[in-house]
Every structure is written in structure tokens, then in C-alpha cells.
C-alpha positions as CSV (number, residue, x, y, z in Angstrom):
1,M,-29.5,27.2,12.2
2,T,-31.1,23.9,13.1
3,Q,-31.5,21.3,10.5
4,S,-35.0,20.2,9.6
5,R,-36.4,16.8,10.4
6,S,-37.6,16.1,6.9
7,R,-37.2,12.6,5.7
8,W,-34.2,12.9,3.3
9,N,-31.9,15.4,5.1
10,L,-28.6,13.8,6.0
11,S,-28.8,14.4,9.7
12,R,-30.7,16.3,12.4
13,R,-27.8,17.7,14.3
14,Q,-26.6,21.3,14.0
15,L,-25.4,22.4,10.5
16,L,-22.2,24.3,10.4
17,S,-22.5,25.4,6.8
18,G,-24.7,24.6,3.8
19,V,-23.2,23.5,0.5
20,A,-25.2,23.3,-2.7
21,A,-26.0,19.8,-3.7
22,G,-24.5,18.5,-7.0
23,A,-26.3,16.7,-9.7
24,V,-28.3,13.6,-8.6
25,A,-26.9,10.2,-8.7
26,N,-15.5,-21.8,-8.3
27,F,-13.6,-22.5,-5.7
28,M,-15.7,-23.0,-2.6
29,P,-14.1,-24.7,0.5
30,S,-16.5,-27.0,2.3
31,L,-18.5,-25.6,5.2
32,T,-18.2,-28.9,7.0
33,A,-14.5,-28.7,7.7
34,P,-13.3,-30.9,10.6
35,A,-13.5,-29.5,14.1
36,L,-10.6,-27.2,15.0
37,A,-8.6,-27.6,18.2
38,G,-8.4,-24.6,20.5
39,T,-10.5,-21.5,21.0
40,P,-11.2,-18.7,18.5
41,D,-9.7,-15.3,19.2
42,Y,-13.2,-14.0,18.6
43,T,-16.7,-15.4,17.9
44,L,-18.9,-13.0,15.8
45,K,-22.6,-13.8,16.0
46,T,-24.8,-12.1,13.4
47,K,-28.2,-11.3,14.7
48,L,-31.0,-8.7,14.8
49,S,-30.4,-6.0,17.4
50,S,-31.9,-2.7,18.4
51,V,-29.6,0.3,18.6
52,Q,-29.9,4.1,19.2
53,L,-29.0,5.8,15.9
54,L,-31.3,8.8,16.5
55,D,-31.0,11.2,19.3
56,P,-31.7,9.9,22.8
57,G,-35.4,9.6,23.6
58,E,-36.3,8.9,19.9
59,P,-37.1,5.4,18.6
60,K,-34.4,2.8,18.3
61,T,-33.5,1.1,15.1
62,D,-33.5,-2.6,14.3
63,V,-30.2,-3.4,12.7
64,W,-28.2,-6.5,11.7
65,S,-25.3,-6.7,14.1
66,Y,-22.2,-8.6,15.2
67,Q,-22.5,-9.5,18.8
68,G,-25.3,-7.0,19.2
69,L,-23.2,-4.1,18.1
70,S,-23.1,-2.0,14.9
71,P,-20.4,-1.2,14.1
72,G,-19.3,-4.6,15.5
73,P,-16.7,-5.0,18.2
74,I,-13.2,-3.8,17.5
75,L,-11.1,-6.8,16.7
76,R,-7.4,-6.8,17.5
77,A,-4.9,-9.2,15.9
78,K,-1.1,-9.2,16.1
79,Q,1.1,-8.8,13.0
80,G,2.6,-12.1,12.0
81,E,0.6,-14.2,14.5
82,P,-2.2,-16.6,13.7
83,F,-5.7,-15.2,14.0
84,W,-9.0,-17.1,14.3
85,V,-12.6,-15.7,14.1
86,K,-15.6,-17.9,14.1
87,L,-18.7,-16.6,12.4
88,Q,-22.1,-17.8,13.7
89,N,-24.9,-16.8,11.4
90,E,-28.2,-16.3,13.3
91,L,-29.8,-14.2,10.5
92,S,-32.6,-15.5,8.3
93,E,-30.4,-15.4,5.1
94,P,-26.8,-16.4,4.3
95,T,-23.8,-14.2,4.9
96,T,-20.0,-14.1,4.8
97,I,-17.2,-11.9,6.2
98,H,-14.7,-10.1,4.0
99,W,-11.5,-8.8,5.7
100,H,-11.2,-5.5,3.8
101,G,-7.5,-4.6,3.2
102,I,-6.0,-7.7,4.6
103,R,-3.6,-9.5,2.3
104,I,-5.1,-12.8,3.1
105,D,-5.2,-16.4,2.0
106,N,-7.7,-16.6,-0.9
107,A,-10.0,-19.2,0.8
108,M,-10.5,-16.7,3.7
109,D,-11.4,-13.7,1.6
110,G,-15.2,-14.1,2.2
111,V,-16.5,-13.7,-1.4
112,P,-19.5,-16.0,-2.0
113,D,-19.3,-18.2,-5.1
114,L,-15.6,-17.2,-5.7
115,T,-13.7,-18.1,-2.5
116,Q,-16.3,-19.8,-0.3
117,A,-19.9,-20.8,-0.2
118,A,-22.1,-18.4,1.8
119,V,-22.7,-19.4,5.4
120,P,-26.4,-20.4,5.7
121,P,-28.7,-19.5,8.5
122,G,-27.6,-21.5,11.6
123,G,-24.2,-22.2,10.0
124,T,-20.7,-21.4,11.1
125,F,-17.4,-20.7,9.3
126,D,-13.9,-20.4,10.7
127,Y,-11.8,-17.6,9.3
128,R,-8.2,-18.4,10.1
129,Y,-5.2,-16.4,8.8
130,T,-2.0,-14.7,9.7
131,P,-2.1,-11.0,9.0
132,K,1.1,-9.9,7.2
133,D,0.6,-6.2,7.7
134,A,-0.1,-4.1,10.8
135,G,-2.6,-1.2,10.5
136,T,-6.3,-0.3,10.5
137,Y,-8.6,-2.5,8.5
138,W,-12.2,-3.5,8.7
139,Y,-14.6,-6.4,8.2
140,H,-18.0,-6.6,6.6
141,S,-20.5,-8.9,4.9
142,H,-19.8,-9.6,1.3
143,Y,-23.1,-11.4,0.7
144,R,-25.7,-8.9,-0.7
145,G,-23.3,-6.3,0.8
146,Y,-25.3,-3.4,-0.6
147,E,-28.0,-4.4,1.9
148,Q,-26.2,-6.3,4.7
149,V,-23.5,-3.7,5.2
150,A,-26.1,-0.9,5.1
151,R,-28.1,-2.8,7.8
152,G,-25.1,-2.8,10.1
153,L,-22.8,-5.7,9.4
154,N,-19.4,-4.0,9.6
155,G,-16.7,-3.4,12.1
156,V,-13.1,-2.3,12.5
157,L,-10.1,-4.7,12.7
158,I,-6.8,-3.5,14.1
159,V,-3.6,-5.4,13.4
160,E,-1.2,-4.2,16.1
161,E,2.4,-3.3,15.2
162,R,5.2,-5.2,16.9
163,E,6.4,-1.9,18.1
164,P,3.4,0.5,18.3
165,P,4.0,4.3,18.5
166,M,4.0,5.9,21.9
167,V,0.6,7.6,22.3
168,D,-1.6,8.3,25.2
169,Q,-4.8,7.0,23.5
170,D,-5.5,4.9,20.4
171,I,-9.0,5.6,19.2
172,V,-11.2,4.3,16.4
173,L,-13.6,6.7,14.6
174,A,-15.9,4.8,12.2
175,F,-18.1,7.1,10.1
176,D,-21.3,5.8,8.6
177,D,-24.7,7.0,7.3
178,W,-28.0,5.3,7.4
179,R,-31.2,5.8,5.4
180,L,-34.0,5.8,8.0
181,K,-37.7,6.6,8.0
182,D,-39.1,9.1,10.4
183,S,-40.1,6.2,12.6
184,G,-36.4,5.2,13.0
185,E,-36.8,2.1,10.9
186,I,-34.4,1.3,8.1
187,H,-35.8,2.3,4.7
188,D,-36.1,-1.2,3.4
189,E,-37.9,-0.3,0.2
190,S,-34.9,1.5,-1.3
191,F,-32.5,-1.5,-1.1
192,G,-31.4,-2.2,-4.7
193,S,-33.3,0.7,-6.2
194,L,-32.3,1.5,-9.8
195,M,-32.1,5.2,-8.9
196,D,-29.4,4.5,-6.3
197,R,-27.6,2.1,-8.6
198,S,-27.4,4.6,-11.4
199,H,-26.6,7.7,-9.4
200,A,-24.3,8.2,-6.3
201,G,-25.3,5.0,-4.6
202,R,-27.6,4.5,-1.6
203,L,-26.9,7.6,0.4
204,G,-28.2,7.8,4.0
205,N,-30.0,10.6,5.8
206,I,-28.5,10.0,9.3
207,L,-24.8,10.4,10.1
208,T,-23.3,8.3,12.9
209,L,-19.9,8.1,14.5
210,N,-19.1,4.8,16.1
211,G,-22.8,4.0,15.8
212,A,-23.9,7.1,17.8
213,P,-25.7,10.2,16.6
214,L,-23.0,12.2,18.4
215,F,-19.7,10.6,19.7
216,D,-17.5,12.5,22.1
217,V,-13.8,11.7,22.5
218,P,-12.5,12.5,26.1
219,V,-8.9,13.7,26.2
220,R,-6.6,15.6,28.5
221,S,-4.6,18.6,27.5
222,G,-1.1,17.6,26.5
223,E,-1.9,14.1,25.3
224,R,-0.8,12.6,22.0
225,V,-3.6,10.6,20.4
226,R,-3.7,8.2,17.5
227,L,-7.0,8.4,15.6
228,R,-8.0,5.6,13.2
229,L,-10.6,7.0,10.8
230,A,-12.7,4.5,8.8
231,N,-15.5,5.1,6.3
232,V,-17.8,2.1,6.7
233,A,-20.7,3.7,4.6
234,T,-21.9,2.0,1.4
235,A,-21.8,5.1,-0.8
236,R,-21.1,8.4,1.1
237,V,-17.7,10.2,0.7
238,F,-16.7,12.0,4.0
239,N,-14.2,14.8,4.3
240,I,-13.1,15.0,8.0
241,S,-11.6,17.9,9.9
242,F,-10.6,18.7,13.4
243,P,-10.8,22.5,13.9
244,G,-8.1,23.9,16.2
245,H,-5.9,20.8,15.8
246,A,-3.1,19.8,13.4
247,P,-3.5,16.1,12.5
248,K,-0.5,14.4,10.9
249,I,-1.2,11.5,8.6
250,I,0.8,8.3,9.4
251,A,-1.0,5.6,7.4
252,L,-3.5,5.2,4.5
253,D,-5.6,2.0,4.2
254,G,-3.5,0.4,6.9
255,Q,-0.1,1.0,5.1
256,P,2.4,3.4,6.8
257,V,3.4,6.6,5.0
258,A,6.1,9.1,5.8
259,P,4.2,11.4,8.2
260,F,2.7,14.6,6.6
261,D,0.4,17.4,7.8
262,A,-3.2,16.9,6.7
263,G,-4.4,19.6,4.3
264,K,-7.9,20.5,3.4
265,E,-8.6,17.4,1.2
266,D,-6.2,15.0,2.8
267,L,-8.7,13.5,5.2
268,L,-11.2,12.7,2.5
269,L,-12.5,9.1,2.9
270,G,-14.2,7.3,0.1
271,P,-16.3,4.2,1.1
272,G,-14.0,1.5,2.5
273,Q,-10.9,3.8,3.0
274,R,-9.1,4.4,6.3
275,I,-6.7,7.0,7.5
276,D,-4.5,7.0,10.6
277,V,-3.4,10.3,12.2
278,I,-1.4,11.4,15.1
279,M,-2.7,14.5,16.9
280,D,-1.5,16.4,19.9
281,M,-4.2,17.7,22.3
282,I,-3.3,21.4,22.5
283,S,-6.5,23.0,23.8
284,A,-7.0,24.0,27.5
285,P,-8.9,21.8,30.0
286,G,-12.6,22.3,29.8
287,Q,-12.7,23.1,26.2
288,K,-14.7,21.2,23.5
289,T,-14.0,21.2,19.8
290,P,-16.0,19.7,17.0
291,I,-15.3,16.7,14.8
292,Q,-16.6,18.0,11.5
293,V,-17.7,16.0,8.5
294,D,-18.2,17.5,5.0
295,T,-20.6,15.3,3.2
296,G,-20.5,17.1,-0.1
297,R,-23.8,18.7,0.6
298,E,-23.2,20.2,4.0
299,T,-20.8,20.3,6.9
300,L,-22.0,18.5,10.1
301,I,-20.8,17.8,13.6
302,A,-20.3,14.1,14.2
303,G,-19.0,14.5,17.7
304,H,-16.5,16.5,19.8
305,I,-13.1,16.3,21.3
306,V,-13.8,17.0,24.9
307,Y,-11.0,18.2,27.2
308,K,-11.3,16.9,30.7
309,A,-11.2,19.6,33.4
310,G,-8.3,19.5,35.8
311,A,-4.5,19.5,35.6
312,P,-2.9,18.0,32.5
313,P,-0.9,14.8,32.8
314,K,2.8,14.9,33.4
315,Q,4.3,16.1,30.2
316,Q,6.4,13.6,28.3
317,V,9.2,14.9,26.1
318,R,7.3,15.2,22.7
319,K,9.7,14.3,20.0
320,S,8.7,14.6,16.3
321,F,7.0,11.5,15.1
322,D,9.2,9.7,12.6
323,G,6.6,7.2,11.3
324,L,5.3,3.7,11.7
325,P,7.4,0.6,11.0
326,A,7.1,-0.5,7.4
327,N,5.0,-3.4,6.4
328,P,6.5,-6.1,4.1
329,L,5.4,-4.5,0.8
330,P,8.0,-3.8,-1.9
331,E,9.3,-0.2,-1.8
332,N,9.9,-0.1,-5.6
333,V,7.7,-1.8,-8.2
334,N,9.7,-2.3,-11.4
335,L,7.4,-1.3,-14.3
336,S,9.8,-2.1,-17.1
337,Q,8.1,-5.4,-17.9
338,A,4.7,-4.9,-16.3
339,L,1.5,-6.6,-17.5
340,D,-0.6,-3.6,-18.7
341,V,-4.3,-3.7,-18.1
342,D,-7.0,-1.1,-18.8
343,I,-10.3,-0.7,-16.9
344,V,-12.7,1.7,-18.6
345,M,-15.7,2.6,-16.5
346,T,-18.9,3.5,-18.3
347,G,-22.6,3.9,-17.5
348,G,-24.7,5.5,-14.8
349,A,-27.1,8.4,-15.1
350,M,-26.4,11.3,-17.4
351,S,-24.0,9.3,-19.5
352,S,-23.7,8.3,-23.1
353,F,-23.9,4.6,-22.1
354,E,-25.4,2.7,-25.1
355,Q,-24.8,-1.0,-24.6
356,A,-22.9,-3.6,-22.7
357,V,-22.3,-7.4,-22.5
358,Y,-24.1,-9.2,-19.7
359,R,-23.7,-12.9,-19.1
360,G,-22.3,-13.3,-22.6
361,K,-25.0,-11.4,-24.4
362,N,-25.0,-7.8,-25.7
363,F,-27.9,-5.6,-24.5
364,P,-28.9,-2.0,-25.2
365,A,-28.5,0.1,-22.1
366,R,-32.2,0.6,-21.5
367,Q,-33.0,-3.1,-21.7
368,L,-30.0,-4.0,-19.6
369,A,-31.2,-1.6,-16.8
370,R,-34.9,-2.5,-17.1
371,E,-34.6,-6.3,-17.3
372,H,-31.4,-7.0,-15.4
373,G,-30.7,-3.9,-13.2
374,Q,-27.3,-3.4,-14.7
375,V,-26.3,0.2,-15.3
376,W,-22.5,0.2,-15.2
377,A,-19.8,-1.6,-17.2
378,L,-16.1,-2.2,-16.9
379,N,-14.6,-2.5,-20.4
380,G,-18.1,-2.9,-21.8
381,V,-19.0,-5.8,-19.5
382,A,-21.7,-5.5,-16.9
383,G,-21.7,-7.6,-13.8
384,M,-19.4,-10.5,-12.8
385,P,-17.9,-12.0,-15.9
386,K,-17.0,-15.7,-16.3
387,A,-13.5,-15.0,-17.5
388,P,-11.0,-13.0,-15.4
389,L,-10.1,-9.5,-16.4
390,F,-6.5,-10.8,-16.5
391,S,-4.4,-13.7,-15.3
392,A,-0.9,-13.1,-13.9
393,A,1.9,-15.4,-12.9
394,R,2.7,-15.1,-9.3
395,G,5.3,-12.4,-8.8
396,R,4.3,-10.5,-12.0
397,V,4.2,-6.8,-11.9
398,V,0.7,-5.5,-13.1
399,R,0.0,-1.9,-14.1
400,I,-3.7,-1.0,-14.4
401,K,-4.9,2.2,-16.0
402,M,-8.4,3.0,-14.6
403,S,-10.5,5.6,-16.6
404,N,-13.7,6.9,-15.1
405,K,-15.8,7.9,-18.1
406,T,-18.9,8.4,-15.9
407,R,-20.4,11.4,-14.2
408,W,-20.0,9.9,-10.7
409,P,-17.2,9.2,-8.2
410,H,-16.1,5.6,-7.6
411,A,-14.1,3.9,-4.9
412,M,-12.3,1.0,-6.6
413,H,-11.4,-1.8,-4.2
414,F,-8.7,-4.5,-4.8
415,H,-9.0,-7.7,-2.9
416,G,-5.9,-9.5,-1.6
417,H,-3.5,-6.8,-2.7
418,H,-2.5,-3.2,-2.2
419,V,-1.8,-1.0,-5.2
420,R,0.4,2.0,-5.6
421,E,-0.6,5.1,-7.7
422,V,2.0,5.8,-10.5
423,A,0.1,8.3,-12.7
424,R,-3.0,10.4,-12.7
425,S,-4.7,12.8,-15.1
426,Q,-5.6,15.4,-12.5
427,G,-3.4,16.8,-9.8
428,T,-0.2,15.3,-8.2
429,V,0.5,11.6,-8.1
430,R,0.0,10.2,-4.6
431,P,2.4,7.3,-4.5
432,H,1.0,5.5,-1.5
433,W,-0.2,2.0,-1.1
434,R,-4.0,1.7,-1.1
435,D,-6.5,-1.1,-1.2
436,T,-9.3,1.3,-2.2
437,V,-8.8,4.1,-4.8
438,H,-11.2,7.0,-4.8
439,M,-11.8,8.4,-8.3
440,E,-13.5,11.5,-9.4
441,P,-15.6,11.8,-12.6
442,D,-13.5,12.0,-15.8
443,E,-10.4,11.1,-13.9
444,D,-7.7,8.6,-15.0
445,I,-5.5,6.9,-12.4
446,T,-2.9,4.3,-13.1
447,V,-1.9,1.9,-10.3
448,A,0.7,-0.9,-10.1
449,F,1.3,-3.8,-7.8
450,I,3.1,-7.2,-7.6
451,A,0.6,-10.0,-8.1
452,D,2.1,-12.1,-5.3
453,N,-1.0,-13.5,-3.6
454,P,-2.4,-16.6,-5.4
455,G,-6.1,-17.1,-6.1
456,K,-9.1,-15.4,-7.5
457,W,-9.6,-11.8,-6.5
458,L,-12.3,-9.2,-7.0
459,I,-12.0,-5.6,-8.2
460,H,-15.2,-3.6,-7.6
461,C,-16.6,-0.3,-6.7
462,H,-17.2,0.1,-3.0
463,M,-20.2,2.3,-3.6
464,L,-21.9,-1.0,-3.1
465,A,-25.0,-0.2,-5.2
466,H,-22.6,0.4,-8.1
467,Q,-21.2,-3.1,-7.6
468,L,-24.7,-4.5,-7.6
469,G,-25.4,-2.4,-10.8
470,G,-22.5,-4.0,-12.7
471,M,-19.2,-2.5,-11.6
472,I,-17.4,-5.7,-10.6
473,T,-14.8,-7.9,-12.2
474,W,-12.0,-10.3,-11.0
475,F,-8.5,-11.4,-11.7
476,E,-6.5,-14.5,-11.1
477,V,-2.9,-14.9,-9.7
478,G,-1.4,-18.3,-10.7
């Protein structure tokens, strides 16, 4: 069965199976800092570029890129060593870079009007920090992110372990979707639409893997491979599978976990989330197996694992993998004297959302949506509030109960910290460190963390149209 080329189908590659669709959906450091001695590890130049998102032979797409690439170049830093990236903005509007998942100095977090001023056209900014944690992270614009990320401003950052695991290949797989016209152009008219804000977010109609309509991973029989899976889309939830293989999960959102076999739902990636797996290449030379993506509507092929013909490499003694070295996060968070905070999510389509406070004034829901484009609220407040959700002394344990009272999933991202799940209303508690927590409708999840990183930090939905539509707040660590 071949997928049609109609405008709003998710992709045009071969469908594996159809799934019925569900219901519709200030502290600002100066930009004129003194010149820095030495040479940056990387320079990232934002600019307009043309890339092949559709099948070969079809029109290319104009995107916003880092160094002419989307996703941008894979950046590599070393755990515990200084890292320096210079941003050069050659776009026609301001931008910033947020280092998603990195426990970073607040001034380097890339949030305009909270941690820095946006970098104007023609301007530069030096991001300098020392990553505490090894793992798989990513970087993206945080200025009008609902548009700039969707136009291509994202890439993967790898912080290398001091003692990396013994694998034959270390491969990044960045999953994205794009909303394109039949001409191959980005669908500009839909950016910021109220429909997307109030439903599932701005879902695309073209799936890419590492920026390609089909991405093949060449391997040799007998190899052991590390795959770093990242969801860099602005709204789409992906459930990944590798038929014929047995991936073992070794890290979530960059943080090591005791290795476990990936079940049917364990490779589900909400926007902004990452999963590292170890996988042994057990098929015969010459075979090709699919990389499958369940989008919630249908199952697609994003690429293939392609076994090179010829003799396999000399077999190493394959011991069981015991796990990655731990990052310097506390193993046990003492909840006996925790600061308790609630986040109640309301709003969106098909809800009983009646009113919310916006910029200090109470509005009926219809007026709030019509005049201000705000359709979601956290604790009855829409949009970025002046006062923090909470303030915590440095070192204080914080416990946050998040209640999704909406009809839509959300991916709640915490800046500057990782949080550990301690309770949930549905299913089994998953006690892993995450920087982005995926929540289903009518689900309650309680997380806890030590507020040990001073500064002003965002909490927001990484369905970025939801953030635009009001699902954003902040907290302060003294």
C-alpha cells in the first residue's frame, strides 16, 4: 500500500500499517562582553539553506540552519571540561541557543528576556560552560521556538563519557517532522495558528531521520552499536522500533539507567526527549531491516539498518553490558522535608476551560484565545507570569505534582535540572532522571529534585505551540 501525496498526510514513504487517528488537537548579560582569548570549540552560523527533505528529484526546501545543516552539526564536548560555542546570527530576526538537558550556568541557558537578551541579526554570543553530565543532549533556538525550531534550528550535542562503552559504532538518530506544501516549501501560514495551539501542536506531514526522507544505517553482522535517539520535533510523539533486534536501554534524557530490554512502549519519545540504546547486529550480511516509527496515526519506515555484504568483523568476546558510568546526580532524594508544589494543567480544545489570568488580569477563555492567543493555563495562569511558580533555597528538595486536566498529551521540560519520578496515577512509577516528562491526558505524575542550580529557570510544554499558547512558567533557585 503506497501512501498518497495529499497535502496533510504525514509522509509519502511506504506505510506499514494504518492506525485510526484520535480526536483533533530580568537578568540579561550584555551582548558586548570583552573579546575572549582562544578559539571556540565550534562556531554555529544561523542562515538560510536549501535541503532535501522530500524524495530525491523532488524540490528542495528552504530551511533555517546551523552551518548549512538541519539538524545542525553533531557537537561533541567532554564531561567536566570547558566547552565554548560561538553563535553567529545571519538570520533576519533575533535568535538564541538553548542547551536542552544540560545542567548549565543560568546565564548560558539561552532564554531571551530571562537569562540573556536575544542575539540580533548580525550579532554574536559566546556560550561557555563546563558540562557536568555525560550523555545525549540537544541544542535549539529558544526565540520564537515554535517557528525557529520548526524551520530547522536544532541539532544534537554529545557529552562524551570519560570511559565510553566499547561499541563498534556510535550513531545519532534524530527524528523530526515538517509541515510542507506540495511545492516543498515550509507551510509558513500555519505558524502560531490557534488550531495548533489548542490541539496537539503543530504536527508535520513529512517525517525525516537525520534530515533525510530515508536514512540508512550501514552495519556489519556481529557489531555492537550505540544508538542515540532524539525527538527534535515541535509536537509529534514518536514510538520507535527495530524489528528483528533487541535494543537495550542504557540512558534516558542523557542520564544513565540500569540497562533494561526495551518493551513495546519503552522507546516512546515525546518532543525533546532522548533515549540511548545498545544493540547487537544479529542479522546476516546482505540483509536490510526497517527503522519503524509509530506516529500515533500510522507506522512508517524512517530508514533501514543495512547489513554490509561480506565476512563479519573478527568477533570480540561480547560480555553483558553493565551500564554507563553514573553522572554526578544524587542517587536518593530525601522527601521528608520537601517543598511541595502543584502544577495543574488546564485548557485546550474539548475542555471545560472557562477563564485564566493573563498579565495580571482575569479573562474568560474565549476572550483570552481570541484577543491574546492564550489557550492553556498552569494553575489558572496563562503565559509567562511575573512572579515565579516557586522560589527555593539552593539545595532544597522540591516535589512537584503535575496534573494534566486536559484532553491532550504534554511534554513538560525543566530547565537547568533533571527530575525523578516518584509517583504516578497510571501504571508503574519510572524512577529515572528526566529533563522532559511526557504526560498523557488525565494523568498525574509527581517528580522530585534538588534545586542545586542557582538562577531563574523555565518549566514549559515542549509541544512548542502549547508553550506559545500559555503553557509556560518559571522558578527561582536562590
